[in-house]
N, C-alpha and C positions, 0 to 999 in steps of 0.2 A: 828282197830282203825288208823292204820298208812296208810291204804287205803282212809279212810275216808281224812284224812290230803292230801295224794296226789292228791285226787280227788279235794280237795278244793284248793290246788296250782295251778293245771292246769287250773281249771275253772277261778279263779281270775286273772290269766296271760291273759285267752282271754277276761274277763271282763275289765281289765285294758287297752287293745289295743282298745276296743271299746269306751272306756271313752275317751281317749286321742284324737282318730279320731273324734269323736263327738265333742269335746271341741274346737279344733282349728278350724275345719270346721265351726261348729255354730258361734264362733268368727269372722271368716272371712267374713261370710255372713252377721252377725250384722254390721261390720264396712263398708261394700260395702251399706248396706241398710241407714246407717248413713249418708253417701254422698249423695246417692241418694235423701234423703230426703230434704237434704239442698238445692240440685238443684232443686227441685221441691217444695219448701217451700210455692210458689204463688200459687200452683196448688189447686184442690178441696182437703179438709181433706181426703175423701175417699180414695185418691190414697195412701197418705201417711199411711192410715190405712190399706190397702191390702198389701203393702210392710213389714209392720212390722207383718202382717200375715203369710207370707212368711216364715220368722224367726221362728213363733211358729210352724207351720208346720215341718219344719225341725227339731227343737227340739222334736217334737211328734214322727217322724219317723226316728229318730237317728239309731236304730238298722238295718233298711232297705235302707237308705240312707247315705252311709259313703264309703270313699276310704281308703285303706290300703297302708300306706307308710313305708319305713324304719325308724325305732325310735331308739335312744339311747340304752333302754332298751326293748329289744325283748320280745313278749309274752311268748314263751317258746321255747328253742332251740331244734333242732332234736336229739342231744345227750339226753338230758333231757327227750324228748318223749320218745325215743328209751329205754331208761333205764327204763322210767316206765313201757312200754308195753311189751319189750322181756320176763321179768320173767314170766309174768302172761300168754303170749302166751305159753312158753314152759310149763308151768304147766297144762293150757287147754289140750294141747297135749297130754301130759302124763297122764292125768286124762282120756282122751278118750282111750288110748290105753292100760293102765296097769291097770285100775280099781283100785280095793282093795289093790294090791301091792303098787300101787304109795301113795295112802291114810296113809298105814301102814309105810313107808319110810316118808313122809313128817311129821307125827307125830313125828317119832323118830327123825327127824333132829331139830324140834321144841322143843320139850325135852332137847335135847343135847345143844341147843343154849342156853336155858333158864337156865340150870345148870352150863354153863361156863360164861355166862356174867350176870346172874340176872334177876330181873324185870325190864321192861323200866319204868323208872319215868316219871310222867306226866311233869316235867321240859323238860326231852328229848324230850317229843313229842311236846312240845311247842315250843321247838327252830327248830322244822322241819317247822313250819308255817313261811312261806315268808311274807315279808313285805305288798306286794301286796294283800296277805290274810287277812291280819289285817286291810288293808284299804278297803278291800271289806266287811269284816264283819262290821266294824264301819260304812259303807254306809248302808248295810241293817238294821242295829240298828236304824239309822236316820229315814228311810224310814218306819219302823213298827213305830217309834213313830209318824210320821207323819201321819201315817194313824189312828192310836189311837186318835190322835187330831181331825182329819176330822170326824169322827165318833161322839167324844164328840160335837163337833160345830154342826153337824147334830143334835144330840137330843137335843142341846138348841134350835136351830131354829125350829123344830118341836113344842116343848112346847110354844115357844112365839107365833107360828102361831095359835096353839089352844086357846091361852089367847087372842088375838087380835079381835077387834071387828069392824063391818063396820062404816065406817065415816058419816057424817051427808050428807043429799042430795044435798047441793049445793057445797060440795066437791066433790061428785060423777060425779055432772053433770059437773063441770070442767074437770074433768078426762075423762069423755066421750065426751066432745069437742076436746081435745087434743089428745085422740085417733084417733077421725074422720079425724084430720088435719095431722096426721103422717099416715093415712090409715092402721092403724093395722086390720089385719083381724082376731085374737084373742085377744081382749081386757083381760088384766089381770084384778084380783079381786084386788080391793083396801082395805086396812086394817088399822087399827089404833091400835098404841100399846103403853102401859104406860111404857115400857122400854124406859129410855133415851138413845140417839143414833142419828144417820142421817138415812134420807130416804133412802131405797135401793129396789132392785127390787130380786126375789129370784124365782127359779122354772124354770126347762126346757120344760118340756111338759104342765105345767100348770102354767105359770108365774103369781105372785101374787106382789103387789107393797106395802111395807109395810111403813107407814108414823107415826113417834112418836106422840103422841098425845099432847105434850107440844108446839109442832110448832102450834098448831090450832089458838090460840090467839096470836100468835107473827107475824106471815106474813099475807101481804095484798093478794089480790086476784090477782095481777099480779105476785107477788112472788111466789104464790102457783103455778102459771101457768109455770114459770121458772121450779120449782121444779120437777113438774109433766113431762113435755118436757125433761128434763135431764135424769131422771128414766126411761121413756117410749122409750127415744130413744136408751136406751141399750137393751131392750126387742124386738125394730124392727131391731137393728143389729145383732140381736142373740148373745150379748156379753156373755151373761150366757152359751151357748154352748162352746164356745170359752173358 
C-alpha cells in the first residue's frame, strides 16, 4: 500500500510541474494573441481565427510543448527521490545475490516491525499522501465525470438523430443552394427534429445539419438562408474537428 502511495506522490509531483508549466505558458500565449487580435481587428476574420487556433493547438500539445523553469514548489527533490529509490535498489540487489535467505530475513523483519509498532492504520496511510496527490486525484475524478457526461451526451444525440426526419423539398433546395455558394465538397444531410432547441451541425466524417421543426413556420426564406449559411460555415471551416 505504501508503495502505491509513494508512486502516487512522485507521479503527482511530475504532473503538477507539467500543469503549472502549461498554465503559465498558455496564459502568456493567450495574452499575446489578444494583443495581436486587437492590432489586427480590421483584418480578415480568418486571420484572427487562426491566431486563436494557435492557442488551441498549444493547449492540445501541452505535454509535448512546454519549458521547465524553477518554481517555488519543486516537483520532487533529489533527496526525496533517493529516499524512495535507494531502499528498493538495495532490496533488489540483495534479492539477486541472497535469494531465499533474503526473503526469510525480510519476512522476519516485517514481523518484528508489526509486533512492535502494530498495524498501520488507514489514517496514517492517508497522511502520507501529499496535497499534490489529492489535487491529482480530484482532477482525475473530474476528468472521469466529464467522460461520462460526454458519453451520455453522445447517446442523447444518437437518439435524436434516429428520431429526426428529412425536411420539405423547399428547405432542401435552399440548403443545396447555400452548399453550392460555399463550395462544400461533401454537403451534409439536413434533418428536422421535434426537440426544441437551436440549429446545429454535428458529425466529423459524415456531418449533419439538424434544424428544429418549430422554426419551419417562424422564419422567412431569407432568414432560413442566414441560418443555413451560419451552420454550413462551421462545416466548411471544420469547426467540428477543432
